[in-house]
N, C-alpha and C positions, 0 to 999 in steps of 0.2 A: 212288481210295479216299478220299483227303483231301477231294476235292470232294463226294463222296457224303455223307460224315459232316457236312461243313459245311452242305450243303443240307438234310439231315435235321434238323440242329439248328435251322437258321433256320425251317424249316416248323413244328417243334414249338413254337418260341418264338412264332411268329405265331398258332398255334392257342391257345396259353395266353393270349395277349393278347386274342383274340376271346372266349374263354369266361370269362376272369376280368378284365374291364376295370377294375372297381372297385379290385381289389387292385393292379393295375398302376399306376393313376393315383395311389393312395395311396402306393405305394412310390416312384414318381417324385417325388411332392411331398416325401416324407421325404428323398430324396436331394438334391433341390434346396435344401431347407432346410439340410441338412448342409453343402452347398457354400457357401451364402450366409452361414451363421453361423460356420462354423469353417474350412473349407478355403480359400476365396478370401481372407478377411481374413488368415489366417496365412501362406499361401504366396505371394501376390502381392508383398508387400513384400520377402520373402526372395529370390524369383526375380529381382525387379528389381535389388536391391542386389548379388546375386551376379553377374548378367550384367554390370552396370556395372563392378564391380571387375575382372572378368576382362578386359573390353574396354580398361580403363585400364592393364592389365598389373600389377596389384597382386600376384596370386599368383606371378608370375615374380620380383617383388622379394622377397616374403616367403619364397620358395622357397630363397633362399640360407641363411636361418636354419634352416628346417625340414629342409633336404636331408639332413644327416647322420643325424638320427633316423629320417626317413621311409625312407631307403635301408636302414638297418640293420633296421628293424622289418618293413617291408612290401615293400621292393624297388621303391619308387616315388620320384619326385622330390619336392622340397619343394613345387613348384607343384601336383603331383598330390595331395599330402596335404591341400591346401586343400579338395578335394572331400569328404573325410571329415569335416572340421570343419563344412563347410556342411550336410552331411547330418544330423549329430547335433544341429544347432541348428535347422534349418528343417523337418526331417521329410521323409517320402516326397513326391515323388521328386526332391527338390532335389539330393541327392548325385549321382544319375545325370545330372541336367540339368547340373550343374557339370562333371562329367567330360566330357560330350559337348561342352560349350562350350569347355573347355580344349583339347580335341582339334581342334575346328573352327577355333579361333584360332591353332593351331600352337604352343601352349605345352607340349603333351605329345604323344607319338606314340600310334599305334593300340594297340600292345601294352600300353602303360601304361594307357591309358583302359579297355581291357577288363579289365585286372587290377583297376583301381579299382572297376569295377562289381560285383565280388564282395563288397565289404565297405563301400563308401562310402554306400550308399543305406539310410537308417535312419529310424526314427520320431523325432519331435522331443519336447522336454520338455513343451511345452504340452499335447500329447495324453496323454502318459504320466502326467504329474503332475496336470494339471487334470481331464481326462476320466476316466482310469482310477483314479488315486489318490484324488482327492476324490469322484468320482462313483460309482465301483464299490465301493471299499474304505473309503470315508468317512475317508480318511487321506492327507494330502499326503505324509507321511513314507513310506508304502507306495509312493506314486508315485515318489518320489525313489529309493527302493531299486530299483524296477522299471526306472527310467531307468539307474541304475548297472549293473544286470544287462545291459540292452540294449546299452549302450555297450561293456561288457567283452566281450560275445559278438562284437560287430563287430570289436573290436581283435584278438581271438584268431583270428577268421576271416581277417583280413588277414594275420596271421602264418602261419597254416596254408597259405594259398595263395601265400605269398611265392615268387617265382620266383628261381631261382639264375642265370638269364640276365641279364647286366648290361644296364643301360639303354643305348640308343644315344647317340650324340653329341647335343649341345645342339640341340633342335629349331629350326626356322626361326622367326625373330622374327615376332610378330603385327603386323598393320597398326596404326599409331598413329592414333587418332581423337581429335577434339576432345571436350570434355566434353558439348557439346550433341548432337553426332552419336552419341556413346556412349549418352547418356541416352535419346534417341529410339529407337534400335535396341533397347536393353535393355527399355524399357517394352513395345514391340511384341512382342518375344519372350516376355516374362513373361506378358502377357495371353494370347497364343496357347497357351503351355504350360499355364496354369491352366485355360483352357477345355477343353483336351484331358483334363486330369486330372478335371475335374468331369464331363465327358461319360462317362468310364469309371465314375466313382463312381455316377452316376445309373443307368447301364446295369446295373451289378452289384447295385445296390439293387433295381431292378425284377426282376432274375433271382432274387435271394434271396426277394423278396416273393412271386413267383409259385410258386416251389418250396414256400414255407411255406404258401401258400394251398392247394396241392394235397396238403398233408400229408406231403411227401417227407422233410422234416427230422425231423418227429415220428416217422414210421415207422422211419426209419433209426436214429434215436437210441434208440428203444425196443428195436429188434433188437440193436444193439450193447450196450445196457445189460444185456440178458439174458445175453449172451455174456461180458461182462467184469465185471459187477457195479458198474460206474461209474454215478453218477447220470445219468439220461437228460437232465436239464437241462444238465449240463456238456457232455455229448456233443452236444447240440443246438447249444450255443454254439460248440463246436469245428467242427462241420460248416458252420455259417454263416460262421464266421471264416475257414475255408479259402477261401471265395469272396471275402468282403469284410470287412475288418478292423473297421470301425466298427460294423457290424451284429452281428458276432460278439461284440464287447465289449459292445454294447448288450444282447445276450441274457443277460449276466451281471447286469444291473441288477436289483435287488430280491432277489437271492439272498444268503444269509448269507456274509459274507467268510470265506474259509478259506485254508489253505496250499495246498490242491490247486488252488483257483481262481486263486491268485496264480501258480502254475506254469503253469496254462493260459493266463493272460493274457500271461505272458512268452513262451510259445511262439507265440501268435498275433501278438504284436507283432514277434517275430523273423521270422516268415514274411511278414506284411504282407498276406496275401490274394492270390488270383489277380488281383484288380483292380489291385494294385500292379505286378504283372508287366506287365500291359497298359499301365498308365500309363508305366512305364519304356520300353516299346517305342514309345510315342507320342513321348516326348522324344528318342528316338534315331532317329526316322524320317528325319531329314535327314543322318544319318551312315551309315557302313558298318560300325558297331560290331556285334559279335555279342552278342545279349542272353542267350545260353545261360549264360554265366558268371554273370550276375545271378541266374538261377534257382538255380544251384548254390550261390551265396553265401547266398541266402535260406533254403534248406533247412538249410545248415550253421548259420546264425545262429539259426534257430528251435530246432534241437536243442541248441545250446550255451546258448541263453537258458533253455530248460527245465531243463537240467542245473544251471546256475548258480543258478537260482531255487530248485530243489529243495534244493541244498546250503545255500542261505541259510536257508530255512525249517526245514531239518532240524537245523542246528547253532545257529541263532539264532532260535528260534521267537518270532514276534511276532503270529501269527495262529493261531486254532484249527485242528486238523488237518482237520476236516470241518464 
């Protein structure tokens, strides 16, 4: 059954590419532009620096200081907590990449790495403050508040999924590398990871573009709007964002900033889009880590982000309600 569904989906995608080539090309061009202007410049330095620090054993050293707080809050080691801080600084999917690298280098064990996947993979400040705050709400302050909501939801998700099972004994030490060896390996890994991320971004941009060209988003949004009374433009942004985050946020561009759209943006950033789920699977491909925990964590983070954003605009109104 899975193969039949996959083959049917692939055939439908091929037919769409044949009958709407112009839209596919334009969507791919948009995705490549997004990768060149935002994703690769922001992710590649973070990916390289993170991999280099891990190979040099820095998380293991910092772990001694972070360990008491990390164990009490999330039930992870101090070294594992570095994946969370990498994620909230570098954005999707750096947190997952860091957790996987810590596991592969023997600084954390499998159970801890899978626990980290539930809450360490998050959006970064450059996207939330620069793209959404300044670009969508015309306010960097709104972007900062959105970032605070996003980080708070991730923190709470980590607490909610905290395991009562104690961590195993100290994992095996990682292999010591020279600075030159570590740098070469880190750059190679970072370039490979960024290419995988960009590939999925372009793929989902094309998918969103084809569905948009076929009128699927508009039809579904209009139907849901009649049922719920919610603005069809907001529902369209939601449907697009469920697939790919940047396009979903882009669908809000030009609309009047409102409290409801702030909550919607918080939900979409917490979820990250189906594209982020596949990006995470791509950085985990060399490991035996189970990605289902990441999916559960993203759903939890999305719901918590929406609730926190609603509470923020409800009790401290800084945007019009509609």
